[in-house]
C-alpha positions, 0 to 999 in steps of 0.5 A: 655577666657580659664584659660590657655590663662588667666594665660599667660596674667595675667603674661605677660601683667598684671604684676602678679607674677606666683603664683598670676597669676595661682591662679587668672587664676584657681579661678576667674571663681567661686570666688567673688572678696573678696575671690579672693583677699584674695587668691592672697594676700596668693599667692603673697609671693610665687613669685620668689621662695619665694623671694629667688629662693626657691619653685617656685611660680607656685608650690605655687600657684597650691597647694593654688588652690588644697587646696582651693578645698580639704582642711578642714574647721575649726573644721573638720577633714583633707581631706585624698585626700588632700596630694594625690592631692598635691603628684600627682601634685608635681610628675608631676611638678618634671617629667616635669621640673626636680626641683621645685626650682625657681632658678633651673628652670629659667634664671634670664635674660630670664625667662618670656616666659619659665615661661609663658609656665610652667604656661600654662602647669601647669593650664592644669594639675591642671584643669585635676586633679581637674576634673578627679581626681587621676589616682591611690590613693597612697602615700608614706607618 
């Protein structure tokens, strides 16, 4: 099953929150169960915009995945590509959804289908970003 279909099923049918769903869909093909579960524990806190409508859980799960691939190991120097990739993702997310705050993105009564489609589009973008790299490697920091 593709990550696009998997993320939607995880979110709509299996009861994972948005951040957990994106983490699992993007990482289960090549992580063992222990590592996948550890990441899911980390992702869990992002659901519902950190539980208070703040930073969208989709953003949280996506940047955890970027960090998984580009983050440093203990004792190693920081990967200079990490902030560039995170910035590129945030730029894309803001251009497409106009906010990174959960409370701005979803209707509290009817959000499941909207969030599911945002999950699918984000999975597509993250897969493309990690597979193809950055178009331009600049950061305003």
